[in-house]
C-alpha positions in Angstrom: 28.3 38.0 -16.8 25.2 39.0 -14.8 22.5 38.1 -17.3 20.2 35.4 -16.8 20.1 32.2 -18.6 17.5 32.1 -21.3 15.4 29.1 -19.4 14.9 31.8 -16.6 13.9 34.4 -18.2 11.6 32.2 -20.8 10.2 30.9 -17.2 10.0 34.4 -15.7 8.2 36.2 -18.5 5.9 33.3 -20.1 4.9 31.8 -17.2 4.3 35.0 -15.2 0.7 34.0 -14.3 1.3 30.6 -13.8 4.1 32.0 -10.6 2.1 34.7 -9.6 -1.5 33.5 -10.4 -3.9 34.7 -12.5 -5.0 38.1 -10.3 -1.6 39.2 -9.6 -0.5 38.4 -13.1 -3.4 40.8 -14.7 -2.5 43.8 -12.6 1.2 43.3 -13.3 4.1 42.4 -15.2 8.0 41.0 -15.0 10.2 44.1 -16.7 13.7 42.9 -16.6 16.3 40.4 -14.3 19.4 42.7 -13.2 21.2 40.1 -11.3 19.8 38.0 -8.9 16.4 40.8 -9.0 13.7 40.6 -10.8 12.4 44.2 -11.5 8.2 44.2 -11.8 6.3 46.5 -12.9 2.2 46.6 -11.2 -0.4 48.4 -11.8 -0.9 50.7 -9.8 -0.2 51.1 -5.8 -2.2 48.5 -3.9 -0.7 45.9 -6.1 2.9 46.9 -5.9 2.0 46.5 -2.0 0.4 43.4 -2.6 3.8 42.2 -4.5 5.7 43.2 -2.2 4.1 41.3 0.6 4.1 38.5 -1.6 8.3 38.4 -2.3 8.6 35.8 -0.6 6.3 33.4 -1.6 6.8 34.6 -5.5 10.5 34.0 -5.6 9.8 30.5 -3.6 7.3 29.5 -6.7 9.9 31.4 -9.2 12.3 28.5 -8.2 9.9 25.4 -8.5 9.1 27.1 -11.9 12.6 28.0 -13.5 14.5 24.8 -11.8 17.2 27.5 -10.2 17.1 29.8 -7.5 19.3 32.5 -9.4 16.8 35.7 -8.9 16.7 36.0 -4.9 14.8 39.4 -4.6 12.4 41.2 -6.1 12.4 45.2 -7.0 8.4 46.3 -7.6 7.7 49.9 -9.3 4.6 51.3 -10.2 3.7 51.7 -14.0 3.3 55.1 -15.0 0.2 56.1 -16.6 0.2 56.9 -20.4 
């Protein structure tokens, strides 16, 4: 199955600010994990670009926090305006 473990999901969704820092976390949120890809939603194009630029560091930090390198890529989307 392609589903991530509960530990990985818990680390990503509950420790997002620890992984990316408070500033980035205030403007983004993890949405899902599809296979080895973490899908993240950013509040606007500027923050989406920042996350794409920080992809390597985010993945390294996620590996440290979750204790696994299961997530290997980041897909960043801009949130729809409501």
